[in-house]
KEVEXRO-69315 format. One line per 10 residues: for each residue z, x negated, y negated of N, C-alpha, C. Coordinates in steps of 0.02 Angstrom, whole numbers. Example, Ala and Ser with C-alpha at 12.3 -4.5 7.8 and 13.67 -1.06 7.14 Angstrom:
BEGIN
390/-660/284/390/-615/225/390/-660/165 | 354/-642/112/357/-684/53/394/-645/-2 $
This chain:
BEGIN
-1148/2253/1806/-1156/2199/1854/-1188/2138/1821 | -1244/2151/1784/-1277/2097/1750/-1232/2062/1700 | -1190/2103/1666/-1143/2075/1617/-1094/2029/1651 | -1068/2049/1710/-1020/2008/1747/-1053/1943/1769 | -1116/1947/1791/-1151/1887/1813/-1163/1839/1755 | -1178/1867/1696/-1188/1825/1637/-1124/1790/1618 | -1068/1826/1623/-1003/1796/1606/-988/1737/1652 | -1000/1747/1718/-988/1694/1767/-1033/1634/1752 | -1096/1649/1737/-1144/1595/1723/-1125/1557/1660 | -1104/1593/1608/-1084/1561/1546/-1023/1517/1556 $
-973/1542/1595/-913/1504/1607/-928/1441/1647 | -978/1446/1693/-997/1388/1733/-1031/1334/1690 | -1064/1357/1636/-1099/1310/1592/-1055/1279/1539 | -993/1303/1532/-947/1276/1481/-930/1203/1500 | -937/1159/1451/-923/1088/1463/-848/1078/1471 | -830/1045/1525/-759/1031/1537/-740/968/1498 | -686/973/1462/-665/918/1419/-618/870/1455 | -630/806/1444/-587/752/1470/-561/715/1409 | -499/729/1391/-473/709/1325/-423/652/1331 | -432/602/1289/-387/545/1284/-343/553/1222 $
-279/543/1230/-233/544/1173/-207/472/1163 | -198/454/1100/-174/387/1085/-130/388/1023 | -83/342/1020/-35/339/965/32/320/992 | 71/284/953/137/267/978/170/211/939 | 216/178/971/257/127/938/323/156/917 | 321/218/891/382/254/872/374/327/895 | 431/362/897/430/432/917/390/475/870 | 386/456/806/348/494/757/274/498/772 | 247/447/807/177/449/828/170/475/899 | 219/459/941/215/478/1012/224/553/1024 $
278/581/998/297/649/1018/248/703/994 | 217/696/935/164/745/919/107/743/970 | 89/683/993/36/677/1043/57/709/1108 | 120/700/1128/144/731/1190/145/807/1184 | 163/832/1125/163/905/1114/92/932/1121 | 43/895/1094/-27/916/1101/-49/913/1174 | -27/861/1210/-45/856/1280/-18/915/1320 | 44/934/1305/74/992/1339/33/1055/1327 | 10/1064/1265/-30/1123/1249/-100/1120/1278 | -129/1060/1279/-198/1052/1303/-204/1063/1379 $
-151/1045/1416/-157/1049/1489/-165/1121/1514 | -147/1170/1473/-156/1240/1494/-222/1269/1469 | -261/1230/1433/-326/1255/1409/-377/1256/1467 | -411/1312/1478/-457/1317/1535/-515/1269/1531 | -534/1247/1470/-591/1202/1463/-572/1129/1469 | -507/1114/1477/-485/1045/1483/-478/1026/1556 | -517/978/1577/-519/957/1647/-468/902/1662 | -458/856/1615/-412/800/1627/-388/771/1561 | -328/741/1564/-298/709/1505/-276/638/1524 | -282/594/1475/-259/525/1484/-227/501/1419 $
-172/466/1425/-139/437/1366/-148/362/1367 | -174/334/1313/-181/261/1307/-133/237/1253 | -90/190/1271/-41/164/1224/-27/91/1236 | 31/68/1213/51/-1/1220/102/-7/1276 | 94/-57/1319/138/-65/1377/210/-81/1357 | 220/-109/1298/288/-129/1278/321/-80/1230 | 288/-24/1217/316/25/1170/343/87/1205 | 373/131/1166/407/190/1192/362/233/1236 | 298/237/1219/253/281/1255/244/261/1329 | 251/197/1344/240/174/1413/292/205/1461 $
350/223/1434/402/254/1475/400/330/1470 | 392/355/1409/399/427/1398/338/468/1422 | 279/439/1419/219/476/1440/221/491/1515 | 232/440/1559/238/456/1630/296/503/1646 | 351/496/1610/408/541/1620/388/614/1606 | 342/623/1558/320/690/1541/266/716/1589 | 245/674/1636/198/697/1687/125/684/1672 | 111/639/1624/41/626/1606/22/555/1626 | -43/546/1642/-68/480/1660/-68/435/1599 | -46/373/1610/-40/325/1555/-76/260/1573 $
-114/234/1526/-144/168/1534/-131/128/1470 | -125/62/1478/-106/20/1422/-164/-22/1397 | -166/-31/1331/-210/-78/1299/-166/-125/1258 | -163/-189/1276/-119/-235/1239/-143/-245/1167 | -98/-234/1120/-115/-243/1050/-51/-248/1010 | -56/-275/950/2/-282/907/-17/-265/835 | 33/-254/793/20/-237/724/-9/-295/685 | -43/-278/630/-72/-329/587/-18/-375/559 | -27/-441/562/24/-486/535/31/-481/460 | 93/-487/437/104/-485/365/104/-557/338 $
92/-564/274/88/-631/246/16/-653/237 | 7/-716/217/-60/-740/199/-84/-796/245 | -54/-802/303/-76/-854/350/-143/-835/380 | -198/-871/363/-265/-851/387/-272/-859/463 | -236/-905/493/-242/-916/565/-212/-857/604 | -157/-831/579/-126/-772/611/-173/-712/605 | -205/-705/547/-251/-649/538/-312/-656/583 | -339/-716/589/-396/-728/634/-377/-713/706 | -316/-733/725/-292/-719/793/-286/-645/805 | -263/-609/754/-255/-536/761/-323/-502/766 $
-372/-525/727/-439/-496/729/-471/-508/798 | -459/-567/826/-485/-580/894/-452/-533/944 | -385/-523/937/-349/-478/982/-374/-406/974 | -390/-386/912/-417/-319/900/-484/-310/936 | -526/-361/931/-592/-357/964/-584/-351/1040 | -537/-389/1068/-525/-386/1140/-496/-318/1160 | -452/-291/1117/-422/-225/1132/-474/-170/1129 | -521/-175/1082/-575/-125/1077/-618/-128/1140 | -633/-188/1165/-672/-195/1227/-636/-161/1285 | -571/-174/1291/-532/-143/1345/-531/-67/1338 $
-521/-44/1276/-519/29/1264/-586/61/1282 | -641/29/1265/-707/55/1282/-715/61/1358 | -692/11/1394/-696/13/1467/-657/72/1495 | -598/84/1466/-556/139/1490/-586/207/1473 | -614/213/1414/-645/277/1395/-706/292/1439 | -745/240/1453/-804/250/1496/-782/268/1567 | -732/231/1593/-709/243/1662/-680/314/1669 | -649/338/1617/-618/405/1618/-670/459/1604 | -728/438/1580/-781/486/1559/-755/532/1503 | -724/501/1453/-692/538/1399/-743/576/1357 $
-726/638/1341/-769/679/1298/-741/686/1228 | -677/667/1218/-645/671/1151/-583/627/1151 | -564/604/1092/-504/564/1083/-464/594/1026 | -398/596/1034/-353/620/982/-304/564/965 | -300/545/901/-255/492/879/-202/519/833 | -140/496/844/-84/519/801/-52/462/762 | -86/404/759/-62/350/718/-24/297/757 | -8/242/722/22/184/754/-33/134/770 | -15/70/770/-67/18/776/-106/21/841 | -75/45/895/-111/48/959/-169/97/958 $
-167/145/911/-222/193/906/-285/161/878 | -278/105/842/-336/74/809/-392/55/858 | -378/15/910/-433/-3/955/-461/56/994 | -420/106/1009/-444/163/1048/-490/206/1005 | -471/219/943/-514/258/898/-577/220/880 | -571/153/871/-630/113/856/-678/113/916 | -651/111/976/-692/114/1036/-729/181/1040 | -693/236/1026/-724/302/1026/-781/305/975 | -768/277/916/-819/277/863/-882/240/886 | -873/182/917/-930/142/940/-968/176/996 $
-931/212/1038/-963/248/1095/-989/317/1075 | -980/334/1011/-1000/400/985/-966/457/1022 | -903/446/1040/-862/499/1069/-825/533/1010 | -829/599/1003/-795/632/947/-720/619/950 | -691/605/891/-619/594/890/-587/632/832 | -523/647/843/-484/688/796/-421/649/777 | -398/662/716/-339/627/692/-287/676/668 | -224/662/686/-168/699/657/-124/649/620 | -111/662/557/-69/618/515/0/649/508 | 52/617/537/119/647/537/160/634/474 $
139/588/430/181/568/374/154/588/306 | 199/586/257/179/602/188/134/547/160 | 147/485/180/104/429/160/63/409/221 | -2/421/220/-43/407/280/-39/335/303 | -38/325/369/-37/259/397/-104/225/391 | -105/158/398/-166/119/388/-221/138/438 | -202/147/501/-252/163/552/-287/229/535 | -247/279/520/-276/345/504/-318/343/441 | -297/303/392/-335/298/330/-404/266/343 | -405/216/387/-468/182/402/-515/225/444 $
-486/266/488/-527/303/536/-541/375/517 | -508/401/465/-514/472/448/-584/491/426 | -619/445/392/-684/463/363/-735/485/415 | -731/458/475/-781/476/526/-751/518/582 | -690/544/572/-660/589/621/-694/658/616 | -695/693/672/-724/761/672/-682/806/627 | -616/801/633/-572/838/588/-505/801/583 | -469/815/529/-404/782/517/-353/836/502 | -298/834/537/-242/879/523/-182/838/501 | -133/871/470/-75/834/446/-13/876/438 $
44/841/433/109/874/430/129/893/359 | 94/867/309/110/881/239/48/908/203 | 58/951/153/1/977/116/-28/925/68 | -91/934/50/-124/894/-2/-124/819/12 | -139/800/73/-141/729/92/-212/702/98 | -263/743/84/-332/722/94/-350/660/53 | -329/660/-10/-346/604/-54/-319/538/-27 | -257/539/-2/-228/478/25/-264/453/86 | -298/498/122/-337/479/181/-410/463/164 | -428/472/101/-495/455/79/-548/505/101 $
-527/568/111/-574/621/132/-570/679/84 | -619/723/88/-619/783/45/-570/835/71 | -548/879/27/-498/929/45/-521/975/101 | -586/989/104/-611/1035/155/-609/1005/226 | -598/939/230/-595/907/296/-523/896/319 | -476/918/279/-405/909/296/-372/978/305 | -334/986/359/-299/1048/372/-224/1035/378 | -185/1067/334/-112/1062/336/-86/1107/392 | -60/1076/444/-38/1114/502/37/1108/517 | 69/1056/489/136/1038/513/128/995/576 $
185/971/603/183/929/663/189/970/726 | 150/954/778/161/986/843/227/963/873 | 265/1009/900/331/993/927/338/1018/999 | 380/984/1037/398/1005/1104/467/1036/1102 | 478/1089/1141/544/1117/1145/549/1187/1117 | 607/1218/1127/619/1287/1105/666/1285/1044 | 636/1288/985/675/1280/924/696/1346/891 | 675/1401/919/685/1464/883/736/1511/916 | 743/1507/982/784/1558/1015/844/1531/1055 | 856/1466/1052/912/1437/1089/976/1447/1050 $
1025/1482/1080/1088/1495/1046/1132/1433/1046 | 1181/1431/1001/1227/1375/997/1266/1367/1062 | 1288/1423/1090/1326/1421/1152/1283/1393/1210 | 1221/1417/1215/1176/1392/1268/1161/1318/1258 | 1152/1299/1195/1137/1229/1180/1195/1183/1197 | 1257/1205/1182/1316/1166/1201/1320/1158/1277 | 1303/1211/1312/1304/1208/1385/1250/1159/1409 | 1192/1162/1378/1138/1117/1397/1156/1044/1384 | 1196/1033/1332/1219/965/1315/1282/945/1353 | 1306/990/1397/1367/979/1437/1428/969/1392 $
1431/1011/1340/1488/1010/1293/1521/1079/1292 | 1531/1107/1351/1557/1175/1357/1628/1183/1331 | 1665/1127/1325/1733/1131/1300/1736/1134/1224 | 1680/1122/1190/1679/1124/1118/1679/1197/1093 | 1712/1208/1036/1716/1275/1008/1652/1293/971 | 1624/1351/987/1561/1371/954/1571/1388/880 | 1633/1407/862/1645/1426/792/1660/1366/748 | 1669/1308/777/1685/1248/739/1620/1212/720 | 1612/1191/657/1549/1160/636/1534/1094/672 | 1470/1083/682/1447/1022/717/1402/982/670 $
1418/917/666/1377/870/629/1336/829/679 | 1271/826/670/1227/788/715/1200/727/677 | 1208/669/708/1185/606/679/1127/580/722 | 1069/570/691/1010/546/728/975/491/688 | 968/434/719/935/378/685/863/368/704 | 829/421/727/761/414/750/759/391/822 | 699/383/850/692/367/921/720/298/938 | 724/253/889/749/186/902/819/174/876 | 849/225/846/916/217/819/914/187/749 | 972/185/716/976/158/649/1044/123/641 $
1042/57/635/1104/19/632/1148/40/573 | 1118/50/515/1157/69/456/1195/134/469 | 1162/184/496/1194/247/512/1248/238/565 | 1231/202/618/1279/193/673/1344/162/649 | 1339/108/611/1399/73/588/1441/117/541 | 1406/150/494/1442/192/446/1475/252/479 | 1439/284/526/1466/344/558/1526/329/602 | 1522/276/642/1578/259/686/1641/245/644 | 1634/209/590/1692/194/547/1718/256/511 | 1674/304/500/1693/365/463/1720/420/509 $
1721/410/574/1740/463/621/1808/495/606 | 1862/458/589/1925/491/574/1920/542/518 | 1883/525/465/1875/571/409/1830/630/427 | 1777/617/463/1730/670/481/1763/720/529 | 1803/695/576/1833/739/626/1898/769/603 | 1939/730/568/2005/755/547/2001/790/479 | 1976/755/429/1975/783/362/1922/838/354 | 1863/828/383/1809/878/376/1810/930/432 | 1853/920/482/1860/967/538/1794/979/574 | 1760/924/590/1694/928/622/1696/905/695 $
1648/929/733/1630/901/797/1567/860/785 | 1563/800/813/1509/754/795/1469/733/857 | 1403/744/853/1356/720/904/1315/664/874 | 1309/609/911/1279/548/882/1228/519/931 | 1165/516/910/1114/479/947/1105/411/914 | 1124/358/950/1127/292/919/1067/248/936 | 1026/267/985/967/227/1004/981/181/1063 | 933/175/1107/941/133/1167/957/60/1149 | 920/32/1102/928/-38/1086/994/-53/1051 | 1023/-2/1020/1085/-12/981/1147/16/1017 $
1138/38/1079/1193/68/1116/1252/20/1125 | 1239/-40/1148/1293/-87/1163/1333/-105/1101 | 1298/-120/1046/1335/-139/985/1373/-79/955 | 1345/-19/962/1380/40/937/1443/54/977 | 1438/47/1044/1496/56/1087/1549/2/1074 | 1526/-59/1061/1573/-114/1046/1613/-100/983 | 1578/-75/931/1612/-58/869/1660/0/880 | 1639/49/919/1682/106/933/1746/83/968 | 1739/40/1018/1798/15/1055/1844/-26/1009 | 1813/-65/965/1853/-105/918/1893/-60/871 $
1860/-8/844/1895/39/800/1950/76/838 | 1934/95/900/1981/135/940/2044/96/956 | 2037/31/970/2095/-8/992/2131/-45/935 | 2094/-61/882/2124/-102/830/2137/-66/764 | 2100/-11/752/2103/22/686/2135/90/689 | 2112/132/736/2136/200/739/2203/205/775 | 2247/247/750/2309/261/785/2294/298/850 | 2340/294/898/2328/322/964/2311/397/961 | 2348/434/919/2336/506/913/2267/520/885 | 2245/480/836/2179/490/807/2124/472/857 $
2134/417/893/2085/396/943/2075/451/995 | 2130/483/1016/2125/537/1065/2089/598/1036 | 2102/612/973/2069/669/940/1994/657/934 | 1975/594/920/1904/577/914/1868/584/981 | 1901/562/1034/1871/569/1101/1852/642/1116 | 1894/688/1094/1882/759/1108/1827/790/1065 | 1813/758/1008/1765/790/961/1705/746/945 | 1694/693/984/1639/647/970/1600/635/1034 | 1534/645/1030/1490/637/1088/1432/593/1068 | 1428/533/1098/1376/485/1080/1334/467/1141 $
1268/466/1132/1222/445/1185/1168/401/1154 | 1136/358/1194/1081/318/1167/1023/362/1144 | 1009/415/1183/950/456/1169/958/525/1200 | 935/576/1164/935/645/1190/862/667/1199 | 845/688/1259/777/712/1271/766/781/1240 | 818/823/1242/811/891/1216/833/898/1144 | 789/879/1097/808/883/1027/818/955/1004 | 785/1002/1038/795/1072/1019/868/1093/1029 | 900/1067/1081/970/1083/1093/1015/1052/1038 | 999/991/1017/1038/959/964/1036/999/900 $
976/1019/880/970/1056/817/997/1127/823 | 998/1154/883/1027/1221/892/1102/1222/881 | 1135/1166/894/1208/1164/883/1226/1137/813 | 1178/1107/778/1194/1074/715/1204/1122/657 | 1260/1116/624/1271/1151/561/1248/1107/502 | 1247/1042/514/1225/994/464/1203/931/501 | 1153/896/474/1128/835/506/1131/777/456 | 1142/717/483/1133/655/445/1082/615/486 | 1024/600/456/972/570/497/922/531/455 | 880/493/489/824/461/458/774/514/436 $
720/493/403/674/541/373/603/533/400 | 599/520/466/533/521/497/504/592/494 | 439/596/492/406/661/485/423/708/542 | 426/682/603/441/725/660/511/754/655 | 558/712/633/627/736/623/628/792/572 | 591/784/517/589/836/466/560/901/494 | 507/895/534/476/955/563/526/991/608 | 566/954/646/617/984/689/672/1017/647 | 692/983/593/743/1012/549/719/1077/518 | 656/1079/497/629/1139/466/626/1196/516 $
601/1182/576/591/1234/626/658/1263/648 | 710/1221/650/776/1245/670/818/1268/611 | 793/1257/549/830/1278/490/895/1239/480 | 892/1173/493/952/1131/489/956/1095/422 | 1007/1107/380/1016/1068/319/1030/996/337 | 1007/949/295/1014/879/315/1028/833/255 | 1066/781/270/1074/723/226/1027/670/254 | 974/654/217/923/608/241/936/538/216 | 935/489/262/944/419/245/881/382/270 | 828/379/229/765/351/252/769/277/269 $
732/258/321/727/188/341/688/150/288 | 718/99/256/686/69/197/628/23/213 | 620/4/277/566/-43/295/508/-10/331 | 506/56/330/449/92/360/385/75/322 | 329/76/357/265/59/326/254/100/263 | 237/65/209/223/98/144/283/139/120 | 342/123/146/404/160/128/394/235/136 | 357/255/189/340/326/197/400/370/210 | 454/343/240/512/386/252/545/408/187 | 548/364/138/577/384/74/533/438/41 $
467/429/47/421/480/20/432/547/55 | 440/545/122/454/606/159/518/639/133 | 571/597/125/636/623/105/635/653/35 | 600/620/-10/597/645/-79/560/711/-82 | 506/718/-44/470/781/-42/515/837/-15 | 554/820/37/599/870/66/655/889/18 | 680/840/-19/733/854/-68/706/898/-125 | 646/883/-148/614/924/-201/607/996/-179 | 593/1006/-114/586/1074/-86/653/1107/-74 | 708/1071/-84/775/1100/-77/799/1108/-6 $
768/1071/42/788/1077/112/837/1023/133 | 845/972/92/888/916/111/912/878/49 | 957/831/62/984/788/10/969/716/29 | 952/674/-19/932/605/-7/990/557/-19 | 1002/511/27/1048/456/19/1011/392/40 | 1002/346/-7/966/285/9/1005/242/58 | 969/205/100/1000/163/151/1048/113/119 | 1031/85/62/1073/36/29/1140/66/7 | 1141/131/-2/1202/166/-24/1240/198/34 | 1216/188/95/1245/222/153/1305/183/179 $
1364/207/165/1427/177/188/1470/232/219 | 1523/214/254/1568/266/280/1592/313/225 | 1607/284/167/1634/323/112/1582/372/84 | 1520/348/75/1469/392/46/1449/447/94 | 1447/432/158/1431/484/207/1484/538/206 | 1547/518/208/1602/567/206/1599/609/143 | 1588/575/86/1585/610/22/1529/661/20 | 1469/641/41/1411/687/41/1421/745/88 | 1447/730/148/1458/783/198/1510/833/173 | 1564/808/143/1617/852/117/1589/898/63 $
1550/870/17/1522/910/-38/1478/966/-11 | 1438/950/39/1393/1001/67/1433/1054/105 | 1482/1034/143/1522/1082/182/1562/1128/136 | 1582/1103/79/1621/1143/32/1578/1191/-9 | 1512/1183/-5/1466/1225/-44/1424/1266/5 | 1452/1320/29/1417/1362/79/1352/1391/50 | 1351/1406/-15/1291/1433/-45/1234/1383/-43 | 1249/1319/-57/1198/1267/-54/1172/1258/17 | 1218/1259/66/1197/1252/136/1151/1310/156 | 1168/1370/135/1127/1428/152/1057/1422/119 $
1055/1398/58/991/1388/23/949/1335/57 | 982/1280/77/947/1226/112/918/1251/178 | 957/1292/213/933/1320/277/872/1364/265 | 875/1406/214/819/1451/199/757/1412/179 | 767/1359/139/710/1318/118/679/1280/177 | 722/1257/223/697/1222/282/653/1270/324 | 678/1330/335/640/1378/374/574/1397/340 | 576/1398/273/514/1413/235/461/1360/246 | 482/1298/256/436/1242/265/412/1235/338 | 442/1273/383/426/1265/454/355/1288/470 $
325/1255/519/259/1273/544/265/1283/620 | 289/1342/641/303/1353/712/241/1353/756 | 182/1365/727/121/1370/767/77/1307/762 | 107/1251/741/69/1191/728/29/1168/789 | 61/1167/847/27/1142/908/-35/1183/923 | -27/1249/924/-84/1292/941/-138/1290/887 | -118/1284/824/-167/1280/770/-212/1219/778 | -181/1162/794/-219/1100/802/-264/1104/864 | -236/1129/919/-275/1133/980/-335/1180/972 | -324/1237/939/-379/1284/927/-434/1251/886 $
-415/1213/835/-464/1179/792/-503/1128/833 | -468/1090/875/-501/1038/915/-550/1071/965 | -526/1122/1000/-569/1154/1050/-630/1189/1019 | -620/1218/960/-676/1250/925/-728/1198/906 | -704/1141/880/-751/1088/860/-789/1061/920 | -755/1052/976/-787/1025/1036/-838/1074/1065 | -822/1138/1060/-869/1188/1087/-933/1192/1046 | -929/1167/984/-988/1169/941/-1026/1102/939 | -1001/1053/978/-1033/987/978/-1103/991/1010 $
């Protein structure tokens, strides 16, 4: 009886956590934070969650859709170039954003903050630092972002998607934990048939190979243009079914090019064949279903995409975005190629002809595809979300 009473008393004394998540601008920063939010909401010691992001970025739409409270702090990325007036204006905006973030953290009674990168995380993490609220950082890329590099030194703990990144973050190895990226979705047990049904492609043959094209959360013009023009070769010569995520902002121009090719370039019989074997959407919410049907992928090299490819064991032709901060996508892609999980094609070399050539070579080499799949699965971190959450909750319980 006394033991039971002590247990009740101890549980009553456990501090309930009110956790703020921040990060965004791109899916690579947003979706790891959402995966952590999904995991945190089931933790008994977590009382409330809040996401702070930018009103004009992807997170302002996707966070409420996922069922989490969202508040905005207006902020923009640091200006490039040497104009001192632009820099002074940005520093003033940063100071104002920190003030707003502090007000929101105080109003929410935040007990911890988790940042996953992107410029909007800067004022929120700086506000937490000034208020002496413990904060945690997750670095999703091979080349650490500027915000995480600046804030890592005073974070309670730092986790990351790639091994041996402590030096780049300016911290000691014992303060960095290689966890992989937290992911949302069922990447391990969804069958190809179930995934096709989920994607409403029940008329597609399960035994026929599927090529998935993904340009990241915002799409990729280079990939879109090359893939649409290459469709006759990919579908007829390579005997593929093709799923294409072109991005919300690039949907209209991708559809315009498709219509132009369909009416002016492709013969009627080929156009009809392409309709039956090509499925294009601006965005797919269920990435687990996409990778479950994919026999091969052509995609950008964002860290989150790589984590999904690894967990699903999908061989990939990676075309890194050349203007990513610190060229981190190329660094991601080169690391993945060295590990034997993918093949690199530079954006400048990405044409309809090179895509067809690379895809044909991979499809003709079943041994290489099998090796790439095995290497991808070897790099997977299926327990990333729980590992990070356990570390955060352990640290908070010891505060």
